[in-house]
Phi, psi and omega in degrees: 000135177279126178238153171258128180246130180223143172240123183239135171259123184239121177297143183256136179263350184246026181214183178307151185300329184280348183270145171220172178258140175241127183236124173263127183241134171238114185248127179235187185290338184262348184157205182216155172233155183219150171237119184245135180230153159271137188237120180249117182289161177311136175084358183292162182298325181295318181294320178297319182286314181289325185073144184293335185255012186289152181297322181297311184289332183256011176301129187296338179253013184275172183269001184272143174227125171276134181253155182304335181275005179092357177281167180227133175240151176236122179294131184244320186204137165239118187212177178224153176246120179238143179283349181230156179299144183262334178213165183299131179085001181290113184274146179285145178297147183288326182258158176299138183283124178286349181263313181269340182073026179189207180302144187211132171248113187248147171208151179197172186216126176285327179297315177297328179298322180301325179297319177293320180301318177299316180295322179294317178299317181294334182271355185077032186054069171260113184298341176298333176294321176298311181296321178295318179296319179294319176302316179294319177297320178299315177300319180299312184288316190253348187221313192221172181291149184298325184300323178296322182289316179295322181295318183293319177294319179294324176299319179294319178300313180297322177298313179298321179294317179297319180296323180288335180082181182293151179290000000 
């Protein structure tokens, strides 16, 4: 399937001046999926306050990922944009969708976004894990059962870990 892949950096008006949002978008013929993070550059106030060794930031099931350049990201949302309602009572967004360019029915989950953050951390921040996870999520939302997707994403993480060798 042909997908359009985009990474957007979005200035944030509701956080520290040094923080911005980074959104990975995978757009296909049936709709789009996104992974949204808050991104804190090296030396930002959040990193100084939380500290690199804090229990919150290093929780194995948490949404935070330390990157090799010293930045920190926090998974905020894993969601989808559909041109048609996905379930009964699914309301259309009030504003025009900047992803689909027309009517949009959106839904997302911060908890599910944390699962991608964990896979990204396990891979040593290999961006291919994000794209593979988004392809899996696209298939889950628009095409196939969830179990197949999670197994494929976990297999990719294991493959990358095996390829990297022992620490």
